N, CA, C and O atoms as a CHARMM CRD file, in Angstrom:
* protein
*
  336
    1    1 MET  N     65.25800   5.02600 -72.82900 PROA 1      0.00000
    2    1 MET  CA    65.04900   3.63900 -73.07900 PROA 1      0.00000
    3    1 MET  C     65.52700   2.89100 -74.76900 PROA 1      0.00000
    4    1 MET  O     65.54600   1.69500 -75.06400 PROA 1      0.00000
    5    2 VAL  N     65.74100   3.63700 -75.31500 PROA 2      0.00000
    6    2 VAL  CA    66.14600   2.66500 -77.16900 PROA 2      0.00000
    7    2 VAL  C     68.17700   2.42000 -76.13300 PROA 2      0.00000
    8    2 VAL  O     68.73400   1.33100 -75.99400 PROA 2      0.00000
    9    3 GLU  N     68.74800   3.80400 -75.63500 PROA 3      0.00000
   10    3 GLU  CA    70.13900   3.51200 -75.13700 PROA 3      0.00000
   11    3 GLU  C     70.05500   2.80200 -74.07700 PROA 3      0.00000
   12    3 GLU  O     71.10500   3.12900 -73.52400 PROA 3      0.00000
   13    4 ARG  N     69.64400   2.18700 -73.50800 PROA 4      0.00000
   14    4 ARG  CA    69.05900   0.89800 -72.37100 PROA 4      0.00000
   15    4 ARG  C     68.99800  -0.68300 -72.96600 PROA 4      0.00000
   16    4 ARG  O     69.46700  -1.77200 -72.63400 PROA 4      0.00000
   17    5 ALA  N     67.99400  -0.06500 -74.22800 PROA 5      0.00000
   18    5 ALA  CA    68.42000  -1.53500 -74.44800 PROA 5      0.00000
   19    5 ALA  C     68.82000  -1.96100 -75.36500 PROA 5      0.00000
   20    5 ALA  O     68.54900  -3.09700 -75.75400 PROA 5      0.00000
   21    6 LEU  N     70.05200  -0.64600 -76.33000 PROA 6      0.00000
   22    6 LEU  CA    70.75800  -1.30200 -76.69200 PROA 6      0.00000
   23    6 LEU  C     72.07100  -1.86100 -76.01100 PROA 6      0.00000
   24    6 LEU  O     72.85700  -2.66400 -76.51300 PROA 6      0.00000
   25    7 VAL  N     72.13700  -1.34800 -74.92500 PROA 7      0.00000
   26    7 VAL  CA    73.34800  -1.80000 -74.03400 PROA 7      0.00000
   27    7 VAL  C     72.99900  -3.25200 -73.33100 PROA 7      0.00000
   28    7 VAL  O     73.80800  -3.92400 -72.69100 PROA 7      0.00000
   29    8 MET  N     72.37000  -3.40600 -73.44700 PROA 8      0.00000
   30    8 MET  CA    71.38100  -4.58400 -72.81100 PROA 8      0.00000
   31    8 MET  C     71.57000  -6.26200 -73.94300 PROA 8      0.00000
   32    8 MET  O     72.07000  -7.35200 -73.66400 PROA 8      0.00000
   33    9 SER  N     71.01600  -5.83100 -75.00900 PROA 9      0.00000
   34    9 SER  CA    70.84100  -6.82400 -76.18700 PROA 9      0.00000
   35    9 SER  C     72.16700  -7.22100 -76.67000 PROA 9      0.00000
   36    9 SER  O     73.07600  -6.43900 -76.94700 PROA 9      0.00000
   37   10 THR  N     72.20900  -8.63900 -76.75900 PROA 10     0.00000
   38   10 THR  CA    73.36600  -9.47500 -77.06600 PROA 10     0.00000
   39   10 THR  C     72.79000 -10.32700 -78.37300 PROA 10     0.00000
   40   10 THR  O     73.40000 -11.25700 -78.90100 PROA 10     0.00000
   41   11 ASP  N     71.53200  -9.83800 -78.77300 PROA 11     0.00000
   42   11 ASP  CA    72.21700 -10.47900 -80.09500 PROA 11     0.00000
   43   11 ASP  C     71.75600  -9.29200 -81.31100 PROA 11     0.00000
   44   11 ASP  O     71.47200  -8.13000 -81.02300 PROA 11     0.00000
   45   12 GLU  N     71.74900  -9.81700 -82.62700 PROA 12     0.00000
   46   12 GLU  CA    71.89100  -8.64100 -83.85300 PROA 12     0.00000
   47   12 GLU  C     70.36800  -7.46400 -83.33900 PROA 12     0.00000
   48   12 GLU  O     70.83400  -6.33100 -83.21000 PROA 12     0.00000
   49   13 SER  N     69.45600  -7.46400 -83.16700 PROA 13     0.00000
   50   13 SER  CA    68.46100  -6.76300 -82.99900 PROA 13     0.00000
   51   13 SER  C     68.14400  -7.05800 -81.75500 PROA 13     0.00000
   52   13 SER  O     68.36000  -8.14200 -81.21500 PROA 13     0.00000
   53   14 ILE  N     67.26000  -5.44500 -80.91700 PROA 14     0.00000
   54   14 ILE  CA    66.49400  -5.91400 -79.80900 PROA 14     0.00000
   55   14 ILE  C     65.12500  -6.35300 -79.78800 PROA 14     0.00000
   56   14 ILE  O     64.07800  -5.91600 -80.26800 PROA 14     0.00000
   57   15 GLY  N     65.59800  -7.82700 -78.75100 PROA 15     0.00000
   58   15 GLY  CA    64.03700  -8.42800 -78.89200 PROA 15     0.00000
   59   15 GLY  C     62.72300  -7.98200 -77.66700 PROA 15     0.00000
   60   15 GLY  O     63.03900  -7.72500 -76.50600 PROA 15     0.00000
   61   16 SER  N     61.59700  -7.95200 -78.03200 PROA 16     0.00000
   62   16 SER  CA    60.84300  -7.80200 -76.83300 PROA 16     0.00000
   63   16 SER  C     61.04000  -7.15200 -75.30800 PROA 16     0.00000
   64   16 SER  O     60.39800  -6.30900 -74.68200 PROA 16     0.00000
   65   17 GLU  N     62.11300  -7.86300 -75.03400 PROA 17     0.00000
   66   17 GLU  CA    62.25100  -8.73900 -73.76000 PROA 17     0.00000
   67   17 GLU  C     63.11700  -7.73700 -72.66500 PROA 17     0.00000
   68   17 GLU  O     63.34600  -7.74500 -71.45600 PROA 17     0.00000
   69   18 TYR  N     63.56300  -6.58900 -74.22600 PROA 18     0.00000
   70   18 TYR  CA    64.46800  -5.19900 -74.02200 PROA 18     0.00000
   71   18 TYR  C     63.43500  -4.33300 -74.01200 PROA 18     0.00000
   72   18 TYR  O     63.92500  -3.27300 -73.62300 PROA 18     0.00000
   73   19 VAL  N     61.89200  -4.12500 -74.28700 PROA 19     0.00000
   74   19 VAL  CA    61.46300  -2.83800 -74.72500 PROA 19     0.00000
   75   19 VAL  C     60.65200  -3.08000 -72.98900 PROA 19     0.00000
   76   19 VAL  O     60.47600  -4.12900 -72.37000 PROA 19     0.00000
   77   20 PRO  N     60.34100  -1.82100 -72.65500 PROA 20     0.00000
   78   20 PRO  CA    59.52300  -1.81600 -71.92100 PROA 20     0.00000
   79   20 PRO  C     58.11200  -2.28900 -71.58600 PROA 20     0.00000
   80   20 PRO  O     57.31500  -2.17300 -72.51700 PROA 20     0.00000
   81   21 GLU  N     57.71900  -2.71300 -70.64000 PROA 21     0.00000
   82   21 GLU  CA    56.25000  -3.47500 -70.52800 PROA 21     0.00000
   83   21 GLU  C     54.93500  -2.36300 -71.02300 PROA 21     0.00000
   84   21 GLU  O     53.94200  -2.83200 -71.57900 PROA 21     0.00000
   85   22 LYS  N     55.07900  -0.61000 -70.71000 PROA 22     0.00000
   86   22 LYS  CA    53.88500  -0.31700 -71.12700 PROA 22     0.00000
   87   22 LYS  C     53.93400   0.14800 -72.33700 PROA 22     0.00000
   88   22 LYS  O     52.96200   0.82600 -72.67200 PROA 22     0.00000
   89   23 ILE  N     55.02200  -0.05100 -73.33600 PROA 23     0.00000
   90   23 ILE  CA    55.07300  -0.32600 -74.59600 PROA 23     0.00000
   91   23 ILE  C     54.04600  -1.37900 -75.46600 PROA 23     0.00000
   92   23 ILE  O     53.09300  -1.28800 -76.24000 PROA 23     0.00000
   93   24 GLN  N     54.88100  -2.44300 -74.81800 PROA 24     0.00000
   94   24 GLN  CA    54.26800  -3.62800 -75.41400 PROA 24     0.00000
   95   24 GLN  C     52.90800  -3.90400 -75.19300 PROA 24     0.00000
   96   24 GLN  O     52.21700  -4.64800 -75.88900 PROA 24     0.00000
   97   25 SER  N     52.37100  -2.96600 -73.70900 PROA 25     0.00000
   98   25 SER  CA    51.33900  -3.22700 -73.69100 PROA 25     0.00000
   99   25 SER  C     50.13700  -2.79500 -74.55700 PROA 25     0.00000
  100   25 SER  O     49.05500  -3.37700 -74.48300 PROA 25     0.00000
  101   26 HSD  N     50.40400  -1.60200 -75.49900 PROA 26     0.00000
  102   26 HSD  CA    49.95200  -1.22400 -76.35100 PROA 26     0.00000
  103   26 HSD  C     50.31700  -1.14000 -77.84300 PROA 26     0.00000
  104   26 HSD  O     49.84200  -0.43900 -78.73700 PROA 26     0.00000
  105   27 VAL  N     51.20900  -1.97300 -77.85200 PROA 27     0.00000
  106   27 VAL  CA    50.84300  -2.54800 -79.23500 PROA 27     0.00000
  107   27 VAL  C     50.30100  -4.03900 -79.48800 PROA 27     0.00000
  108   27 VAL  O     50.74000  -5.18600 -79.39700 PROA 27     0.00000
  109   28 ALA  N     49.13500  -3.41300 -79.84900 PROA 28     0.00000
  110   28 ALA  CA    47.88100  -4.91900 -80.25200 PROA 28     0.00000
  111   28 ALA  C     49.23000  -6.12700 -80.84400 PROA 28     0.00000
  112   28 ALA  O     49.81500  -6.94400 -80.13200 PROA 28     0.00000
  113   29 SER  N     49.41000  -5.92100 -82.13600 PROA 29     0.00000
  114   29 SER  CA    49.56200  -6.41500 -82.57500 PROA 29     0.00000
  115   29 SER  C     50.94700  -7.31900 -82.78700 PROA 29     0.00000
  116   29 SER  O     51.41400  -8.05100 -83.66000 PROA 29     0.00000
  117   30 ARG  N     51.23500  -6.94600 -81.77600 PROA 30     0.00000
  118   30 ARG  CA    52.99100  -7.27700 -81.95300 PROA 30     0.00000
  119   30 ARG  C     54.13800  -6.72300 -82.81200 PROA 30     0.00000
  120   30 ARG  O     55.18700  -7.35500 -82.93400 PROA 30     0.00000
  121   31 VAL  N     54.01700  -6.03400 -83.15700 PROA 31     0.00000
  122   31 VAL  CA    54.80000  -5.78200 -84.15700 PROA 31     0.00000
  123   31 VAL  C     56.23800  -6.13100 -84.02300 PROA 31     0.00000
  124   31 VAL  O     56.71600  -5.63300 -83.00400 PROA 31     0.00000
  125   32 GLN  N     56.86500  -6.64900 -84.54600 PROA 32     0.00000
  126   32 GLN  CA    58.20900  -6.68300 -84.48100 PROA 32     0.00000
  127   32 GLN  C     59.19300  -5.16600 -84.60800 PROA 32     0.00000
  128   32 GLN  O     58.79900  -4.46300 -85.53800 PROA 32     0.00000
  129   33 ILE  N     60.47100  -4.53600 -83.77000 PROA 33     0.00000
  130   33 ILE  CA    60.48700  -3.88700 -84.32000 PROA 33     0.00000
  131   33 ILE  C     62.14100  -4.22600 -84.63300 PROA 33     0.00000
  132   33 ILE  O     62.70900  -4.56400 -83.59400 PROA 33     0.00000
  133   34 ASN  N     63.03100  -4.21100 -85.82800 PROA 34     0.00000
  134   34 ASN  CA    64.43900  -4.83800 -85.64300 PROA 34     0.00000
  135   34 ASN  C     65.51200  -3.50800 -85.68400 PROA 34     0.00000
  136   34 ASN  O     65.68300  -2.76300 -86.64900 PROA 34     0.00000
  137   35 ILE  N     66.14100  -3.43300 -84.44000 PROA 35     0.00000
  138   35 ILE  CA    67.26800  -2.29100 -84.96200 PROA 35     0.00000
  139   35 ILE  C     69.19000  -2.74400 -85.07100 PROA 35     0.00000
  140   35 ILE  O     70.04400  -3.00000 -84.22300 PROA 35     0.00000
  141   36 PRO  N     69.18500  -2.66700 -86.31400 PROA 36     0.00000
  142   36 PRO  CA    70.84100  -3.19000 -86.44900 PROA 36     0.00000
  143   36 PRO  C     71.74600  -3.33100 -85.50500 PROA 36     0.00000
  144   36 PRO  O     72.10900  -2.20200 -85.17100 PROA 36     0.00000
  145   37 LEU  N     72.17900  -3.97200 -85.03200 PROA 37     0.00000
  146   37 LEU  CA    72.86300  -3.96600 -84.02700 PROA 37     0.00000
  147   37 LEU  C     74.09900  -3.25200 -84.10900 PROA 37     0.00000
  148   37 LEU  O     74.35500  -3.55100 -85.27600 PROA 37     0.00000
  149   38 GLY  N     75.22700  -2.40900 -83.69200 PROA 38     0.00000
  150   38 GLY  CA    75.61600  -1.15400 -84.12400 PROA 38     0.00000
  151   38 GLY  C     74.99400   0.23100 -84.62900 PROA 38     0.00000
  152   38 GLY  O     75.54800   1.15800 -85.22000 PROA 38     0.00000
  153   39 SER  N     73.88300   0.10600 -84.28000 PROA 39     0.00000
  154   39 SER  CA    73.13800   1.67700 -84.57400 PROA 39     0.00000
  155   39 SER  C     73.05000   2.63500 -83.42900 PROA 39     0.00000
  156   39 SER  O     72.62300   2.52700 -82.27900 PROA 39     0.00000
  157   40 SER  N     73.57300   3.57100 -84.09000 PROA 40     0.00000
  158   40 SER  CA    73.50000   5.09300 -82.76700 PROA 40     0.00000
  159   40 SER  C     72.25400   5.22200 -82.16800 PROA 40     0.00000
  160   40 SER  O     71.25100   5.01800 -82.85200 PROA 40     0.00000
  161   41 SER  N     72.14600   5.56700 -80.85400 PROA 41     0.00000
  162   41 SER  CA    71.02500   5.37800 -80.19900 PROA 41     0.00000
  163   41 SER  C     69.78400   6.51400 -80.80400 PROA 41     0.00000
  164   41 SER  O     68.56900   6.70200 -80.76200 PROA 41     0.00000
  165   42 TYR  N     70.78800   6.97500 -81.26200 PROA 42     0.00000
  166   42 TYR  CA    69.64300   8.19800 -82.55800 PROA 42     0.00000
  167   42 TYR  C     69.18500   7.94900 -83.21300 PROA 42     0.00000
  168   42 TYR  O     68.10000   8.48000 -83.45100 PROA 42     0.00000
  169   43 GLU  N     69.93000   6.48900 -84.32900 PROA 43     0.00000
  170   43 GLU  CA    69.19000   6.34200 -84.98000 PROA 43     0.00000
  171   43 GLU  C     68.34800   4.43800 -84.53400 PROA 43     0.00000
  172   43 GLU  O     67.39600   3.80000 -84.98300 PROA 43     0.00000
  173   44 ALA  N     68.94400   4.30600 -83.91800 PROA 44     0.00000
  174   44 ALA  CA    67.95700   3.26400 -82.89000 PROA 44     0.00000
  175   44 ALA  C     66.65400   4.05300 -82.55000 PROA 44     0.00000
  176   44 ALA  O     65.71500   3.88600 -83.32800 PROA 44     0.00000
  177   45 GLU  N     66.48400   4.85100 -81.54000 PROA 45     0.00000
  178   45 GLU  CA    65.21500   6.23900 -81.37700 PROA 45     0.00000
  179   45 GLU  C     64.31000   6.44400 -82.41900 PROA 45     0.00000
  180   45 GLU  O     63.08600   6.43300 -82.29200 PROA 45     0.00000
  181   46 ARG  N     65.15100   6.70000 -83.82000 PROA 46     0.00000
  182   46 ARG  CA    64.32300   7.06600 -85.34100 PROA 46     0.00000
  183   46 ARG  C     63.75400   6.14600 -85.14800 PROA 46     0.00000
  184   46 ARG  O     62.70900   6.13200 -84.49800 PROA 46     0.00000
  185   47 ILE  N     64.34600   5.03600 -85.71500 PROA 47     0.00000
  186   47 ILE  CA    63.43600   3.56500 -85.81600 PROA 47     0.00000
  187   47 ILE  C     62.27300   3.33400 -85.12400 PROA 47     0.00000
  188   47 ILE  O     61.13100   3.51600 -85.54800 PROA 47     0.00000
  189   48 LEU  N     62.55100   2.99100 -84.21000 PROA 48     0.00000
  190   48 LEU  CA    61.58100   2.73400 -82.59800 PROA 48     0.00000
  191   48 LEU  C     60.00500   3.67200 -83.26200 PROA 48     0.00000
  192   48 LEU  O     58.84200   3.33100 -83.48200 PROA 48     0.00000
  193   49 ILE  N     60.92800   5.18900 -83.41500 PROA 49     0.00000
  194   49 ILE  CA    59.57600   6.22800 -83.40500 PROA 49     0.00000
  195   49 ILE  C     58.67800   6.03400 -84.58600 PROA 49     0.00000
  196   49 ILE  O     57.45100   6.07700 -84.49600 PROA 49     0.00000
  197   50 LEU  N     59.51100   5.76000 -85.99800 PROA 50     0.00000
  198   50 LEU  CA    58.60000   5.49000 -87.22500 PROA 50     0.00000
  199   50 LEU  C     58.51700   4.05600 -87.05500 PROA 50     0.00000
  200   50 LEU  O     58.15700   3.56700 -88.12600 PROA 50     0.00000
  201   51 GLN  N     58.60600   3.61700 -86.61600 PROA 51     0.00000
  202   51 GLN  CA    58.09600   2.09200 -87.12600 PROA 51     0.00000
  203   51 GLN  C     56.82600   1.69100 -85.58200 PROA 51     0.00000
  204   51 GLN  O     56.23800   0.60900 -85.55100 PROA 51     0.00000
  205   52 THR  N     56.66600   2.54200 -84.70100 PROA 52     0.00000
  206   52 THR  CA    55.79300   3.23400 -84.23100 PROA 52     0.00000
  207   52 THR  C     54.60500   3.59500 -84.58900 PROA 52     0.00000
  208   52 THR  O     53.50800   3.14700 -84.25900 PROA 52     0.00000
  209   53 LEU  N     54.94000   4.56400 -85.39400 PROA 53     0.00000
  210   53 LEU  CA    54.21700   5.88800 -85.63200 PROA 53     0.00000
  211   53 LEU  C     52.91900   4.85000 -86.74100 PROA 53     0.00000
  212   53 LEU  O     51.68900   4.81500 -86.76500 PROA 53     0.00000
  213   54 ALA  N     54.35500   3.91100 -87.77100 PROA 54     0.00000
  214   54 ALA  CA    53.22900   3.51400 -88.31900 PROA 54     0.00000
  215   54 ALA  C     52.43300   2.50400 -88.35900 PROA 54     0.00000
  216   54 ALA  O     51.46800   2.49000 -89.12400 PROA 54     0.00000
  217   55 SER  N     52.67200   1.67400 -87.67700 PROA 55     0.00000
  218   55 SER  CA    51.65600   0.66800 -86.24100 PROA 55     0.00000
  219   55 SER  C     50.79100   1.08200 -85.94000 PROA 55     0.00000
  220   55 SER  O     49.80100   0.36600 -85.79300 PROA 55     0.00000
  221   56 ALA  N     50.74000   2.55400 -85.68100 PROA 56     0.00000
  222   56 ALA  CA    49.70800   3.45800 -85.31000 PROA 56     0.00000
  223   56 ALA  C     48.91700   4.12500 -86.61900 PROA 56     0.00000
  224   56 ALA  O     48.45000   5.25700 -86.49300 PROA 56     0.00000
  225   57 GLY  N     48.83300   3.69800 -87.36600 PROA 57     0.00000
  226   57 GLY  CA    48.47700   4.13200 -88.54000 PROA 57     0.00000
  227   57 GLY  C     48.85900   5.53100 -88.74100 PROA 57     0.00000
  228   57 GLY  O     47.81700   6.13500 -88.99600 PROA 57     0.00000
  229   58 ASN  N     49.71300   6.22000 -88.74800 PROA 58     0.00000
  230   58 ASN  CA    50.26400   7.61500 -88.86600 PROA 58     0.00000
  231   58 ASN  C     49.85700   7.99700 -87.44200 PROA 58     0.00000
  232   58 ASN  O     50.62000   8.80400 -86.91100 PROA 58     0.00000
  233   59 ASN  N     49.07100   7.68700 -86.89300 PROA 59     0.00000
  234   59 ASN  CA    47.95100   8.32100 -85.57300 PROA 59     0.00000
  235   59 ASN  C     49.38600   9.50300 -84.38900 PROA 59     0.00000
  236   59 ASN  O     50.03800   9.05100 -83.44800 PROA 59     0.00000
  237   60 LYS  N     49.42000  10.44800 -84.73300 PROA 60     0.00000
  238   60 LYS  CA    50.82000  10.52300 -83.53600 PROA 60     0.00000
  239   60 LYS  C     50.20500  10.81400 -82.25200 PROA 60     0.00000
  240   60 LYS  O     50.71100  10.42700 -81.19800 PROA 60     0.00000
  241   61 ALA  N     49.18600  11.44700 -82.30600 PROA 61     0.00000
  242   61 ALA  CA    48.75500  11.12600 -81.17100 PROA 61     0.00000
  243   61 ALA  C     48.87500  10.08800 -80.28100 PROA 61     0.00000
  244   61 ALA  O     49.26700  10.01300 -79.11600 PROA 61     0.00000
  245   62 LYS  N     48.32600   9.07500 -81.32100 PROA 62     0.00000
  246   62 LYS  CA    48.22500   7.11500 -81.01300 PROA 62     0.00000
  247   62 LYS  C     49.89500   6.82200 -80.23800 PROA 62     0.00000
  248   62 LYS  O     50.21300   6.28700 -79.17600 PROA 62     0.00000
  249   63 ALA  N     50.43500   7.25100 -80.98500 PROA 63     0.00000
  250   63 ALA  CA    51.97400   7.07500 -81.23500 PROA 63     0.00000
  251   63 ALA  C     52.80200   7.10900 -80.01100 PROA 63     0.00000
  252   63 ALA  O     53.48900   6.23500 -79.48400 PROA 63     0.00000
  253   64 ALA  N     52.54900   8.42200 -79.66900 PROA 64     0.00000
  254   64 ALA  CA    52.98500   9.52100 -79.06500 PROA 64     0.00000
  255   64 ALA  C     51.96800   8.45900 -77.37400 PROA 64     0.00000
  256   64 ALA  O     52.58000   8.60300 -76.31600 PROA 64     0.00000
  257   65 LYS  N     51.35300   8.05000 -77.32700 PROA 65     0.00000
  258   65 LYS  CA    51.04900   7.73700 -75.90900 PROA 65     0.00000
  259   65 LYS  C     51.99500   6.00600 -76.14000 PROA 65     0.00000
  260   65 LYS  O     52.89300   5.68500 -75.36200 PROA 65     0.00000
  261   66 ILE  N     51.75700   5.51700 -76.77800 PROA 66     0.00000
  262   66 ILE  CA    52.45600   4.14900 -76.72300 PROA 66     0.00000
  263   66 ILE  C     53.95200   4.71200 -76.41500 PROA 66     0.00000
  264   66 ILE  O     54.23000   4.94200 -75.23800 PROA 66     0.00000
  265   67 LEU  N     54.55300   4.85500 -77.03800 PROA 67     0.00000
  266   67 LEU  CA    56.28400   5.37400 -76.43700 PROA 67     0.00000
  267   67 LEU  C     56.34100   6.40300 -75.31800 PROA 67     0.00000
  268   67 LEU  O     57.46600   6.87000 -75.13400 PROA 67     0.00000
  269   68 GLY  N     55.09200   6.98700 -74.30600 PROA 68     0.00000
  270   68 GLY  CA    55.39600   7.67300 -72.91300 PROA 68     0.00000
  271   68 GLY  C     55.54200   9.15100 -73.82400 PROA 68     0.00000
  272   68 GLY  O     55.89200  10.13300 -73.17000 PROA 68     0.00000
  273   69 LEU  N     55.39200   9.26200 -74.69500 PROA 69     0.00000
  274   69 LEU  CA    55.82300  10.68100 -74.69900 PROA 69     0.00000
  275   69 LEU  C     54.92800  11.35400 -75.35400 PROA 69     0.00000
  276   69 LEU  O     54.15200  10.80800 -76.13800 PROA 69     0.00000
  277   70 SER  N     54.93300  13.06600 -75.02200 PROA 70     0.00000
  278   70 SER  CA    53.78000  13.70300 -75.50500 PROA 70     0.00000
  279   70 SER  C     54.05200  14.14300 -76.64300 PROA 70     0.00000
  280   70 SER  O     55.11600  14.12600 -77.26100 PROA 70     0.00000
  281   71 ARG  N     52.46200  14.77900 -77.06900 PROA 71     0.00000
  282   71 ARG  CA    52.68300  14.70900 -78.46500 PROA 71     0.00000
  283   71 ARG  C     53.60100  15.94700 -79.41900 PROA 71     0.00000
  284   71 ARG  O     53.94900  15.94600 -80.60000 PROA 71     0.00000
  285   72 LYS  N     53.82000  17.09600 -78.15300 PROA 72     0.00000
  286   72 LYS  CA    55.13800  18.00200 -78.98500 PROA 72     0.00000
  287   72 LYS  C     56.25800  17.56400 -78.69000 PROA 72     0.00000
  288   72 LYS  O     57.12000  18.28200 -79.19700 PROA 72     0.00000
  289   73 THR  N     56.81400  16.46500 -77.93000 PROA 73     0.00000
  290   73 THR  CA    58.14400  15.73900 -78.00800 PROA 73     0.00000
  291   73 THR  C     58.07700  14.99000 -79.57500 PROA 73     0.00000
  292   73 THR  O     58.82900  15.20300 -80.52500 PROA 73     0.00000
  293   74 LEU  N     57.03500  14.14600 -79.50400 PROA 74     0.00000
  294   74 LEU  CA    57.10100  13.37600 -80.75100 PROA 74     0.00000
  295   74 LEU  C     57.39600  13.89700 -81.72200 PROA 74     0.00000
  296   74 LEU  O     58.28800  13.49500 -82.46900 PROA 74     0.00000
  297   75 HSD  N     56.10500  15.76100 -82.05900 PROA 75     0.00000
  298   75 HSD  CA    56.45800  16.15600 -83.82900 PROA 75     0.00000
  299   75 HSD  C     57.85900  16.47800 -83.27500 PROA 75     0.00000
  300   75 HSD  O     58.70000  15.89300 -83.95800 PROA 75     0.00000
  301   76 ASN  N     58.40400  17.19200 -82.29200 PROA 76     0.00000
  302   76 ASN  CA    59.78000  17.83900 -82.39900 PROA 76     0.00000
  303   76 ASN  C     60.73900  17.04000 -82.95900 PROA 76     0.00000
  304   76 ASN  O     61.69500  17.49800 -83.58400 PROA 76     0.00000
  305   77 LYS  N     60.47100  15.43400 -82.70500 PROA 77     0.00000
  306   77 LYS  CA    61.69800  14.03500 -82.78400 PROA 77     0.00000
  307   77 LYS  C     61.91400  14.23100 -84.02200 PROA 77     0.00000
  308   77 LYS  O     62.96200  14.57000 -84.57300 PROA 77     0.00000
  309   78 LEU  N     60.21400  13.86500 -84.75300 PROA 78     0.00000
  310   78 LEU  CA    59.78500  13.78200 -86.39300 PROA 78     0.00000
  311   78 LEU  C     60.13200  14.81000 -86.42800 PROA 78     0.00000
  312   78 LEU  O     60.01900  15.06300 -85.22900 PROA 78     0.00000
  313   79 VAL  N     60.58900  15.92300 -86.96900 PROA 79     0.00000
  314   79 VAL  CA    61.07100  17.44600 -86.92500 PROA 79     0.00000
  315   79 VAL  C     62.71300  17.09000 -86.85600 PROA 79     0.00000
  316   79 VAL  O     63.24500  17.80000 -87.71000 PROA 79     0.00000
  317   80 SER  N     63.22400  16.67600 -86.51200 PROA 80     0.00000
  318   80 SER  CA    64.69400  16.53300 -86.03300 PROA 80     0.00000
  319   80 SER  C     64.91400  15.43600 -87.09000 PROA 80     0.00000
  320   80 SER  O     65.97300  15.58600 -87.69900 PROA 80     0.00000
  321   81 PHE  N     64.36700  14.64300 -87.36700 PROA 81     0.00000
  322   81 PHE  CA    64.70400  13.45400 -88.41000 PROA 81     0.00000
  323   81 PHE  C     64.09500  13.84600 -89.85000 PROA 81     0.00000
  324   81 PHE  O     64.49200  13.24500 -90.84900 PROA 81     0.00000
  325   82 SER  N     63.72300  14.23500 -89.88400 PROA 82     0.00000
  326   82 SER  CA    63.72100  15.35500 -90.61600 PROA 82     0.00000
  327   82 SER  C     64.55000  15.81100 -91.61700 PROA 82     0.00000
  328   82 SER  O     64.66000  15.48500 -92.80000 PROA 82     0.00000
  329   83 GLN  N     65.36200  16.97900 -90.62800 PROA 83     0.00000
  330   83 GLN  CA    66.30000  18.02300 -91.20000 PROA 83     0.00000
  331   83 GLN  C     67.91300  17.20900 -90.77000 PROA 83     0.00000
  332   83 GLN  O     69.02300  17.73800 -90.83200 PROA 83     0.00000
  333   84 ALA  N     67.52200  15.52700 -90.25800 PROA 84     0.00000
  334   84 ALA  CA    68.99900  14.78500 -90.52800 PROA 84     0.00000
  335   84 ALA  C     69.73500  14.36800 -91.67700 PROA 84     0.00000
  336   84 ALA  O     70.83500  13.83100 -91.54400 PROA 84     0.00000
């Protein structure tokens, strides 16, 4: 999903039009997530996950649901971010 949004975006940031509706519908406050142009897919995914987690009040179960991930997958990604 992040890779597709990076490829599709022509702006310096990924707009909501490139984020799947199922993710948009879960973010009640419509938090804007800015991913700098030229970011790697790893860095874009990291930004998306960390900012979604913050907008979910650090509730991992809620953030995983918003992102369409299992809680275990989210946990594994968070661990990989802390090791990078």
